[in-house]
N, C-alpha and C positions, 0 to 999 in steps of 0.2 A: 504494499500498500505506500505511495508515494505521498510525501509529505512537504509542505510548501515550506522555503528558506525561510519565510518569515515566521512562521508557525512555528520551527523548529529554534529558531534563534528566540523570541518569547521564552519558549519551555527553557531553553537552556539558561537563558539569563535569571528567569525565576528560580531555577534550582541553586544556581550557584549565590544567587542572594540569599535565599534560605538556609544553604548549608553552613553556615556558620552562627545561625539562630536555633541549632539544635540544642537541646536541654536546659535551655531557658525560657522557663515556663512561669510567667507571671503570677502570683497569689490569688488573681482573681478568676483565674481558668483553672485552679487546681481544687480540689474536693474539698469540701469543709470539713474541719476534724471534729468531731463531736465527741467527749468527755465517754460516753455510754454508748455500748457495742450494740445494745439491745435499747428497744423503745420501752418508755412509762409503761404502756400497757402490758407489754411482755412481763416486764418487771415484776408488775403487780400480779399478774395472774400467776405466776413461780412461785412469788412471795406467799400468795392465797392458798395454795396448791400445799405448799410445806408446812408454813404455820397451820393450817387448817386440818392436815392429817396428823401432825404433830398434838394438837389440843384434841383432836379426835381420839388419838391412844392413850393420852394420861385419862381422858374421860371413862375409856373402855376398861382402862388396869382399875382404877376406882371402884368401877361398878363391880368387876371380878371379886374384888377383896383383898 
């Protein structure tokens, strides 16, 4: 597939100007860092399950005597 010289020159100059910009990522384009890796709803659900099961286990052991 033949490519025009004008198109090839434009692509080449674009590549040559971009080659020096690699690994220079601005803060705006980086993903935002959150202190927690899970969301607050998931964390609340797991706490509810863990604490609820431990409280239920204590109640069941008191009932057995």
